[in-house]
N, C-alpha and C positions, 0 to 999 in steps of 0.2 A: 641319180635315177634309181628308183626302187625296183627290186626284182619282183617278178610275179610270184604269188603265193605258191609254195611247193606242194604238189599233190603227193600225199603219203599213204601208202597201203600197208597194212599189217596183216599177217596171217591169222592173228587172234590176240586175245588179251594176255597180258603179262601176269601170270598167276598159276597156281596149281602145278601140274606136271611140267608145263613150259618153263615156269620159273626155276624149278628144280633142275631141269635139263640144262638151261643156260648157266646156272650157277656151277654145276658140275663141269661143264665145258670150259667156262672161263676161269674159274677159281680153283678147281680141283684137278686140273691137268687131264681131263677126259677128252683128249683131242679126237678120239674115236667117235664122238657124238656129232662130228661135223657133218656127216652124211645125213643123219636124221634131221638136224637143224637146217641143213642146206635144202632139204626137201620142202620144209615149211617156208623157207625164204623163196624158193622157186614158185610155190603156190601163190605167194603175195605178188611176185613179179608177173606171173601168168594172169592173175586177176586184174592187175592194172592194164596189161597189154590187151586183154579181152575187152575191158570197159572202154579203153581208148581206141579200139579198133586198129591196133598197131600191127603192121605186117613187115615193117623194116627190121633190119638186124638190130639187136639190142646188146649193149655192152654193160655189164654189171661192174660198177666201180665201188669198192668197199670204202667206208669211212675209215681213215687210217687210225690205228691204235697208237698211243704215245710210245715212243721208242723204249722207255723204261718198262712199260707194261709188257711189250713183246719180249724183252730180255727176261723178265720175271717168269712169264708163262712158257717161254721157249717156242712160241708160235703166235702168229697173228690170227686171233680168233675170227674176226670178221672176214679176212681174206680167205681163210679156209672155207667158211660157209659160202662165200661168193663163188669160189671155184666149184664146190659141190652143187650149188644151185645152177650154175651155168651148164654143168654136165647133165643134170636132170632135165633142164629145159631143152637142151640140144637132143637128148635121147627121146624127148616127146615131140620132136620135129620142129622146134622153134630155132630161129637163127640167133643163137645167144652165145656169148663168150664173156670173159671177165678180164679186167686189167687193173693193176694197182697204179692209178693215174694221179693219186693225191699224195702229198707229203706235208708234214709240218714244217713251217719256216720259222717258228719260234716255239718256245716252251709254253704249254698251257697247263692249268691246274686240273686236278681231278674234278669231273663234273658232278660226282655224287654229292648230294646235299645242297647243291646250288639251285636257286629258283630260276625262272625263265630269264629274267633280266640279267642275273649274274652269269648264267650259262652263255647267253648271247654276247655279253661283254668279254667273257673269258675267251671265246672262240673268234671274235671279230677279226678278220684278216689273218687268221692263224694258218690257213692252208693255202697251198699253191698247187696248180694242176698242170699237166701237159695235155695237149689237144688230142682228141680221139676223132678221127675223121670218118665220115661215111656211115655213122650209126647213131642211133638214139642211146643216150646214157640213162641208166637207172642207178641212182646212188643207193647203196644197201648198207644196213646196219643190223645189229642184233635187236635192240629195243628202241622205240621212240617214246620219249617222255615229253619234252617241250618242242622237239624238232630243231633245236639249235645246231646240233652236229650235222644233221642232214642239210639244213639250210646253208650253213657255211660251206659245206662240201659242194653244193649246187652252185653257190656264188663263185667259188674258185674255178669250177669247171666251165661255167658260162664265160668268165673272164678269159679263159684259155680258148674260147671259141667252140665249146662243145654244145650240142643240142641236148638239153636235159629234159627227159620226159617226166621224171618225178623221183620219189624215194620209196623204198620197200624195206620192210623189216619182218623179223620173225614174230615180234610181239609189240604191243602198245600198252602203255600204262593207262590208268583211268583218266589222265589229263588229256582230253581230246578236244579237237576243234572240228569244224565242218570240213576242213581240208584233209582229215584223216579218215580212213575207212578200214573196217575190219573185213577181210575177205573170207572169213570162215564159211559163209553161206554159198560162196561161188567157187570154192577150191576144187571140189570134185568136177564140177561142170567145166571150169577153165582148163584143168589138166586133161580131161577127156577130149575137149575140143582141140587142144594143142596137139594131142596124139592122134587126132582124126577119127575118134570113136563116135 
């Protein structure tokens, strides 16, 4: 049985300052940028929640980094952003938290340079999840290119019995489909409404 298409929201395009910030955060050890990037991620989640009229508690679940990447960086970049985003959403009055509910059950190749088909094949069945009860799940990542990582994460969470609302990222590349939305235009409105302003 096919899973429904995953609705994915991004805070903005992958380029310019956003690209430089993500590169510094992920590849140059600038863990201190987690707060700034977490704010962008929170905006994408808030935009999705606003558009979907969600009032239930939301749990942000980061796409897991490969273990060798975490060892090299000495931190899990997406998990740090998820934690910061959850804090910002909670500070704005949203019922939000985060959990590392996904893990790799086999080795996967680096996704860089792979096309959509190769990315999908690389990740097919690679993740396993534990159930999160009583909340809607939003899978979060830094960048969406083809959506393969987010889709595999959502599949694993659904198999575990989780209710997945969609995916949210800091940025989206130019490879877009109708299921992806940039929330740059609604970021201020959604954050203000979440804060009751």
